[in-house]
VMD Tcl script that draws the C-alpha trace (Angstrom):
set ca {
  {-11.78 27.77 136.50}
  {-10.26 30.78 138.25}
  {-10.81 34.67 137.93}
  {-10.11 35.24 134.05}
  {-6.37 35.20 132.98}
  {-5.14 38.85 133.61}
  {-8.01 40.00 135.75}
  {-6.27 40.13 138.71}
  {-3.73 42.15 137.20}
  {-6.10 44.33 135.18}
  {-7.96 44.71 138.51}
  {-4.69 46.13 139.94}
  {-3.85 48.76 137.76}
  {-7.76 49.43 136.94}
  {-7.04 48.98 133.07}
  {-9.06 46.80 130.23}
  {-6.46 46.07 127.43}
  {-7.01 45.44 123.99}
  {-4.52 43.24 122.51}
  {-2.90 43.09 119.37}
  {-4.69 41.15 116.53}
  {-4.23 39.79 113.05}
  {-6.73 42.13 111.61}
  {-7.47 43.37 107.80}
  {-5.39 46.65 106.73}
  {-6.90 49.88 105.98}
  {-6.30 51.60 102.62}
  {-5.59 54.61 104.86}
  {-3.13 55.01 108.08}
  {-3.89 57.95 110.35}
  {-0.74 59.85 111.96}
  {0.15 58.56 115.44}
  {-0.86 61.80 117.25}
  {-3.62 63.20 114.99}
  {-5.72 60.13 115.75}
  {-6.79 61.74 118.86}
  {-8.46 64.19 116.98}
  {-11.19 62.19 115.98}
  {-11.80 61.09 119.68}
  {-15.30 63.34 119.87}
  {-16.11 62.08 116.24}
  {-15.79 58.44 117.31}
  {-17.99 58.69 120.54}
  {-20.47 60.37 118.70}
  {-20.87 57.49 115.89}
  {-20.64 54.84 118.71}
  {-23.67 56.81 120.39}
  {-25.24 56.43 117.05}
  {-24.70 52.75 117.17}
  {-25.88 52.17 120.54}
  {-28.21 55.04 121.32}
  {-26.17 55.37 124.31}
  {-25.79 59.21 125.35}
  {-22.07 60.45 125.52}
  {-22.17 62.20 129.13}
  {-18.94 63.30 129.10}
  {-15.39 63.25 126.57}
  {-12.89 61.11 127.31}
  {-9.52 62.46 127.75}
  {-6.64 60.30 125.61}
  {-3.15 59.82 125.02}
  {-0.15 58.16 124.20}
  {1.77 56.31 127.03}
  {5.11 54.45 126.53}
  {5.52 50.77 126.39}
  {7.98 51.35 129.14}
  {5.74 53.34 131.66}
  {3.17 50.56 130.82}
  {5.39 47.49 131.30}
  {6.36 48.99 134.76}
  {2.39 49.35 135.90}
  {2.02 45.51 134.96}
  {5.33 44.91 137.05}
  {3.66 46.32 140.17}
  {0.32 44.20 139.61}
  {2.76 41.13 138.88}
  {4.83 41.73 142.19}
  {0.83 42.01 143.70}
  {-0.36 38.80 142.13}
  {2.82 36.94 142.93}
  {2.22 37.28 146.72}
  {-1.37 36.74 146.40}
  {-3.10 33.37 147.74}
  {-5.66 33.50 144.95}
  {-3.08 33.55 142.29}
  {-1.33 30.68 144.30}
  {-4.09 28.28 144.35}
  {-5.09 29.46 140.68}
  {-1.72 27.97 139.59}
  {-2.05 24.83 141.60}
  {-5.20 24.22 140.38}
  {-4.18 24.53 136.76}
  {-1.06 22.55 136.86}
  {-3.32 19.66 138.89}
  {-5.82 19.63 135.89}
  {-2.92 19.66 133.66}
  {-3.40 22.50 131.90}
  {-0.18 24.26 132.25}
  {3.53 22.84 133.32}
  {4.54 22.18 136.61}
  {7.07 25.14 136.40}
  {4.48 27.79 135.02}
  {4.61 30.86 137.17}
  {1.17 32.58 136.59}
  {1.69 35.91 137.94}
  {5.00 36.15 135.81}
  {3.68 34.84 132.70}
  {0.46 36.80 132.85}
  {2.20 40.03 133.43}
  {4.51 39.26 130.21}
  {1.59 38.33 127.88}
  {-0.38 41.67 129.02}
  {2.87 44.04 128.71}
  {3.57 42.01 125.07}
  {0.11 42.00 123.72}
  {-1.37 45.17 124.66}
  {-2.12 47.77 122.12}
  {-4.26 50.29 124.51}
  {-6.56 50.15 127.23}
  {-9.17 52.13 129.05}
  {-8.55 53.13 132.80}
  {-11.96 52.83 134.18}
  {-10.99 54.49 138.00}
  {-9.26 57.35 136.03}
  {-11.89 57.46 133.17}
  {-9.15 57.82 130.96}
  {-7.58 56.09 127.57}
  {-4.35 55.35 126.64}
  {-2.85 54.24 123.30}
  {0.81 52.60 123.57}
  {3.31 53.87 121.67}
  {4.53 50.62 120.20}
  {0.55 50.46 118.30}
  {1.72 50.57 114.58}
  {0.21 53.85 112.91}
  {-2.23 52.14 110.86}
  {-5.88 49.91 111.32}
  {-4.22 48.83 114.65}
  {-4.30 52.01 116.30}
  {-7.67 53.15 115.06}
  {-9.14 49.95 115.85}
  {-7.55 50.00 119.28}
  {-8.77 53.66 119.99}
  {-12.37 52.76 118.71}
  {-12.43 49.87 121.30}
  {-11.13 51.53 124.38}
  {-13.84 54.39 123.76}
  {-16.45 52.04 123.49}
  {-15.56 50.92 127.12}
  {-15.71 54.21 128.27}
  {-18.88 54.98 126.71}
  {-20.34 51.85 128.07}
  {-18.79 52.91 131.44}
  {-20.99 56.06 131.15}
  {-23.90 53.85 131.23}
  {-23.10 50.63 133.43}
  {-20.12 51.34 135.45}
  {-17.55 48.98 134.63}
  {-15.52 48.52 137.73}
  {-18.90 47.38 139.28}
  {-20.10 45.27 136.62}
  {-16.98 43.23 136.96}
  {-16.78 43.06 140.77}
  {-20.32 42.17 141.32}
  {-19.64 38.70 139.35}
  {-20.65 35.69 141.57}
  {-17.94 33.03 140.79}
  {-15.29 32.08 138.08}
  {-18.06 31.49 135.20}
  {-19.56 34.83 135.82}
  {-16.36 36.81 135.94}
  {-15.32 35.36 132.65}
  {-18.77 35.82 131.08}
  {-18.74 39.48 132.22}
  {-15.30 40.02 130.87}
  {-16.41 38.42 127.40}
  {-19.47 40.73 127.69}
  {-16.82 43.85 128.02}
  {-14.45 43.24 125.63}
  {-16.94 41.45 122.82}
  {-19.08 44.28 122.64}
  {-16.01 47.01 122.51}
  {-14.50 44.96 119.84}
  {-17.71 44.16 117.84}
  {-18.39 48.03 118.12}
  {-14.71 49.15 116.65}
  {-15.80 47.37 113.79}
  {-19.41 48.71 113.65}
  {-17.52 52.01 113.94}
  {-15.31 51.17 110.87}
  {-18.28 50.26 109.05}
  {-20.59 52.93 109.63}
  {-17.71 55.80 109.10}
  {-17.41 54.06 105.30}
  {-20.59 54.47 104.44}
  {-22.00 51.27 105.59}
  {-24.22 50.34 108.71}
  {-23.14 50.46 112.19}
  {-22.95 46.76 112.40}
  {-20.55 44.13 111.64}
  {-21.01 41.44 108.82}
  {-21.16 37.45 109.77}
  {-18.35 36.80 107.69}
  {-16.04 39.57 108.98}
  {-16.80 38.43 112.89}
  {-15.89 35.18 111.91}
  {-12.56 36.36 110.64}
  {-11.77 38.66 112.99}
  {-12.38 36.18 115.93}
  {-9.88 33.74 114.24}
  {-7.47 36.33 113.89}
  {-7.16 37.56 117.42}
  {-4.08 37.51 119.61}
  {-0.59 38.57 117.66}
  {1.72 35.38 117.30}
  {5.13 34.85 115.38}
  {8.90 35.72 116.49}
  {8.03 39.20 117.75}
  {5.21 38.03 120.33}
  {7.34 34.91 122.02}
  {5.23 34.96 124.92}
  {1.93 34.17 123.70}
  {3.34 32.11 120.86}
  {4.75 29.71 123.45}
  {2.09 29.93 126.16}
  {0.00 26.95 126.78}
  {-3.18 26.40 125.01}
  {-4.97 27.34 127.93}
  {-3.43 30.28 128.72}
  {-3.60 31.89 124.91}
  {-7.48 30.91 124.87}
  {-8.20 32.61 128.23}
  {-6.47 35.76 126.60}
  {-8.37 35.79 123.74}
  {-11.67 34.28 124.66}
  {-13.31 37.29 125.80}
  {-12.41 39.33 122.36}
  {-13.28 36.36 119.83}
  {-16.16 34.61 121.71}
  {-17.21 37.55 123.31}
  {-17.25 39.32 119.96}
  {-19.33 36.70 118.62}
  {-21.86 36.43 121.66}
  {-22.32 40.10 121.12}
  {-22.88 39.71 117.66}
  {-25.59 36.94 117.77}
  {-27.68 38.79 120.63}
  {-27.63 41.92 118.69}
  {-29.20 40.01 115.56}
  {-31.83 38.90 117.83}
  {-32.56 42.01 119.88}
  {-31.16 45.07 117.59}
  {-29.65 48.11 119.57}
  {-31.49 46.67 122.86}
  {-28.65 44.14 122.81}
  {-26.23 46.73 123.89}
  {-28.03 47.24 127.57}
  {-29.18 43.79 127.83}
  {-25.87 42.16 128.06}
  {-25.39 44.52 131.21}
  {-28.54 44.51 132.74}
  {-28.95 40.72 132.54}
  {-25.31 39.32 132.03}
  {-24.59 35.52 131.12}
  {-23.62 33.41 133.83}
  {-21.23 31.07 132.07}
  {-18.85 30.46 129.47}
  {-21.65 28.28 127.78}
  {-23.93 31.49 127.34}
  {-20.87 32.99 125.87}
  {-19.83 30.02 123.41}
  {-23.71 29.39 122.80}
  {-25.79 32.46 122.46}
  {-28.87 30.57 122.38}
  {-28.52 29.21 126.01}
  {-28.41 32.55 127.23}
  {-31.28 33.88 125.51}
  {-33.30 30.98 126.35}
  {-32.34 31.46 129.82}
  {-30.84 28.10 130.57}
  {-28.90 28.42 134.11}
  {-25.74 26.16 134.72}
  {-25.98 23.86 137.41}
  {-24.07 23.20 140.68}
  {-23.31 19.69 141.20}
  {-22.41 18.40 144.84}
  {-18.49 17.70 145.04}
  {-17.34 14.33 145.90}
  {-16.38 13.96 149.88}
  {-12.63 13.80 150.55}
  {-13.33 10.83 152.77}
  {-14.30 8.42 149.73}
  {-10.38 8.62 148.73}
  {-8.48 9.63 151.92}
  {-10.47 8.09 154.53}
  {-9.66 9.27 157.95}
  {-6.71 11.13 156.26}
  {-9.21 13.67 155.09}
  {-9.37 15.59 158.69}
  {-5.89 16.57 158.04}
  {-6.55 18.74 154.99}
  {-7.69 22.59 154.48}
  {-9.45 23.98 151.59}
  {-7.29 26.40 149.53}
  {-9.95 27.38 147.13}
  {-12.99 26.32 145.09}
  {-14.95 27.95 142.17}
  {-16.52 26.74 139.08}
  {-15.25 24.83 135.83}
  {-16.94 25.71 132.86}
  {-17.34 24.39 129.40}
  {-14.74 26.71 128.13}
  {-12.27 24.93 130.79}
  {-13.26 21.40 130.04}
  {-13.35 22.09 126.47}
  {-9.53 23.15 126.11}
  {-8.68 20.34 128.38}
  {-10.15 18.04 126.20}
  {-9.20 19.53 122.98}
  {-5.53 19.83 124.65}
  {-5.39 15.85 125.46}
  {-7.96 14.44 123.09}
  {-8.33 16.45 119.67}
  {-9.97 19.17 118.91}
  {-13.26 17.98 117.00}
  {-13.85 15.36 119.74}
  {-13.14 17.27 122.58}
  {-15.15 20.51 121.56}
  {-18.20 18.26 120.72}
  {-18.06 16.36 124.41}
  {-17.69 19.86 125.98}
  {-20.86 21.06 124.41}
  {-22.86 18.70 126.55}
  {-21.70 20.73 129.83}
  {-24.34 21.68 132.14}
  {-22.42 22.47 135.59}
  {-19.28 22.12 137.03}
  {-17.36 22.75 140.37}
  {-13.76 22.08 141.66}
  {-12.47 22.35 145.06}
  {-8.54 22.73 146.08}
  {-7.03 20.97 149.18}
  {-3.86 21.30 150.95}
  {-2.52 18.86 153.57}
  {-2.05 20.82 156.73}
  {1.51 19.14 157.16}
  {2.82 17.90 154.19}
  {1.61 20.67 152.01}
  {0.57 18.62 148.81}
  {-2.46 19.30 146.72}
  {-5.58 17.71 146.23}
  {-8.24 18.05 143.79}
  {-11.80 17.18 143.59}
  {-14.11 18.24 140.74}
  {-17.81 17.24 139.54}
  {-19.27 17.95 136.28}
  {-22.95 17.72 135.35}
  {-23.76 17.00 131.70}
  {-27.31 17.08 129.61}
  {-27.81 13.24 129.83}
  {-26.27 10.41 131.06}
  {-24.90 9.31 127.71}
  {-22.70 12.69 127.55}
  {-21.73 11.89 131.16}
  {-20.63 8.42 130.22}
  {-18.70 10.29 127.15}
  {-16.78 12.70 129.31}
  {-16.08 9.91 132.21}
  {-14.27 7.68 129.25}
  {-12.57 10.85 127.83}
  {-11.48 11.71 130.96}
  {-9.83 8.98 131.44}
  {-7.72 9.35 128.59}
  {-6.83 12.59 129.77}
  {-5.41 11.15 132.88}
  {-3.23 8.80 131.33}
  {-2.37 11.68 128.81}
  {-1.41 14.16 131.27}
  {0.33 11.85 133.68}
  {3.89 10.03 133.24}
  {2.72 7.27 134.94}
  {-0.84 5.82 135.88}
  {-1.65 2.41 137.32}
  {-5.14 1.00 137.44}
  {-6.25 -0.47 141.05}
  {-9.89 -1.10 140.25}
  {-12.06 -0.78 137.36}
  {-15.86 -1.02 136.44}
  {-18.52 0.78 134.60}
  {-19.01 3.25 136.85}
  {-15.52 4.00 138.81}
  {-12.06 3.64 138.04}
  {-9.50 4.06 141.02}
  {-5.54 3.98 140.89}
  {-2.27 5.89 141.37}
  {-0.90 8.77 139.30}
  {1.74 10.98 139.24}
  {0.33 13.02 142.59}
  {-0.94 10.24 144.36}
  {-4.07 7.90 144.45}
  {-7.28 9.16 142.33}
  {-10.82 7.90 141.85}
  {-13.28 8.99 139.07}
  {-16.77 7.87 139.40}
  {-19.84 8.21 137.23}
  {-23.28 8.68 138.60}
  {-25.87 8.99 136.35}
  {-25.46 12.57 134.55}
  {-22.53 13.67 136.83}
  {-18.83 12.53 137.11}
  {-16.89 13.10 140.38}
  {-13.01 13.35 140.34}
  {-10.57 13.24 143.36}
  {-6.71 13.01 142.20}
  {-3.70 13.66 144.57}
  {-3.95 11.76 147.95}
  {-0.62 10.22 148.98}
  {-0.32 7.65 151.59}
  {-0.01 8.60 155.03}
  {3.29 6.42 155.56}
  {4.56 8.67 151.99}
  {3.55 11.76 154.18}
  {5.32 10.93 157.05}
}
mol new
graphics top color blue
foreach p $ca { graphics top sphere $p radius 0.5 }
foreach p [lrange $ca 0 end-1] q [lrange $ca 1 end] { graphics top cylinder $p $q radius 0.2 }
display resetview
């Protein structure tokens, strides 16, 4: 729906961060500083697994948690004054994915500072392990993960790979390629070093994906964050790792280059790798005209931002307000989605328009009906003005809304206020 959570901060500090996880323990734990003596051996092993040539060594060092937090705080300052961050925050609130008092830049910074175990700086070509990272398997996996980034960066420059994405869905999918592959390779490295094959057993992939993100009293920011924020953080690692595993099982070592040379275009590609392998491209449905609901008042609005709404976005929204099973199943029929956020030029209130296309008229009708339940759940007050099998209009917390079913497409406009109220 907007650039992946933390991506604005990541771009600001030039770092790809590895979050903490609830991973299975190793029987032996390396010493805190001695682990860096293994960097060159790790790179050689990762090279054997991927077939990628090590072009240069990678400097590595321990960074204090305090210094990392200072880096993040600088990124937060820039993000808080960013029009892009403000627009993304408003969009999330209009969709009902975060509370009205949520501060996206500050919460993202706190989350990154709390969860990061290590990071690779793709500008300086250097990696760092935070001094707060435990000297056990967490540290070893974190180092292998960041070295996987460094090796990938030597083959496919990561800064360019990220910046070349066209739209929100591609940005999220490319971040999932980067983080998912590094996550998969860090455990493939451990397997190979233990005498096994340089790959990850399917059962372990699923187990690791379920344990992403450190929770509990020691990690209050992640534990208390809204569902969408938690899953935006973990999605590139969990679903990205499953995606890399699926493509590897289909293509073998060629998968490591394939996902960079022909990157996935959507979160659906990541969540359902067969859609990527068969080349099914997402669609771009037409947005509803603002005049449909605002009438002549439409000329008084300006566009704040627009972008994609993917299966991931709709999936979290439906699961949050409808339920895990029903929401996930409905979202899987997604084919394309777009949104546009408007702002009234004088009154400064937002209006949200979004359209979604589904793989059949039946699936669209299901979403049309489920989304009415979402509206009732996300607003404190909802009054229906008109209702038919193909359209519902009324008033919610933010103003007037119109929800319309058109074949395999669903259109929504939310937040129009009456001219009398604006004046």
